[in-house]
C-alpha positions in Angstrom: 36.1 0.2 -1.1 35.3 -1.4 -4.4 32.3 -3.1 -3.0 30.8 0.2 -2.0 31.1 1.5 -5.5 29.7 -1.6 -7.2 26.8 -1.5 -4.7 26.1 2.0 -5.5 26.3 1.3 -9.3 24.0 -1.6 -9.0 21.3 0.7 -7.4 21.4 2.6 -10.8 21.1 -0.6 -13.0 18.1 -2.6 -13.8 18.0 -5.5 -16.2 16.3 -5.0 -19.7 13.1 -6.9 -19.8 14.0 -8.4 -23.1 17.7 -9.2 -23.2 18.4 -9.0 -19.3 21.5 -6.8 -19.8 21.9 -4.4 -16.8 21.3 -0.9 -18.0 20.8 2.5 -16.3 17.2 3.1 -15.0 16.9 6.5 -17.0 17.4 5.1 -20.4 14.3 4.8 -22.8 16.0 2.2 -25.0 18.3 -0.7 -24.3 21.8 0.0 -25.8 22.2 -3.8 -26.6 18.9 -5.0 -28.0 17.1 -1.7 -28.8 13.9 -2.6 -26.7 12.0 0.6 -25.9 11.5 1.3 -22.3 13.5 -1.6 -21.3 12.7 -1.7 -17.7 9.0 -1.3 -17.8 7.5 -3.7 -15.3 4.2 -5.6 -15.2 3.0 -3.4 -12.2 3.3 -0.2 -14.0 1.7 -1.5 -17.0 -1.2 -2.9 -14.9 -1.7 0.4 -13.2 -1.9 2.3 -16.6 -4.4 -0.3 -18.0 -6.5 0.0 -14.9 -6.5 3.8 -15.2 -7.6 3.8 -18.8 -10.4 1.3 -18.2 -11.6 3.5 -15.3 -11.6 6.5 -17.4 -13.5 4.8 -20.2 -16.0 3.4 -17.6 -16.6 6.8 -16.2 -17.0 8.3 -19.6 -19.6 5.8 -20.5 -21.5 6.5 -17.2 -21.5 10.2 -17.9 -22.6 10.0 -21.3 -25.6 7.7 -20.2 -24.6 4.7 -22.0 
């Protein structure tokens, strides 16, 4: 019974990107090291950068520059 509980708990936890401490997925700051958005991953960051670049590119095209 213990293994089912720990497995369920591990699905709610993700390591902090800075200190690697397992923390809950919903937290915005790591309680150990204080890193903001501790489980922000490279995929999410890359998607946001691509979206911002696309918006800037489309804005430049619309303005005629």
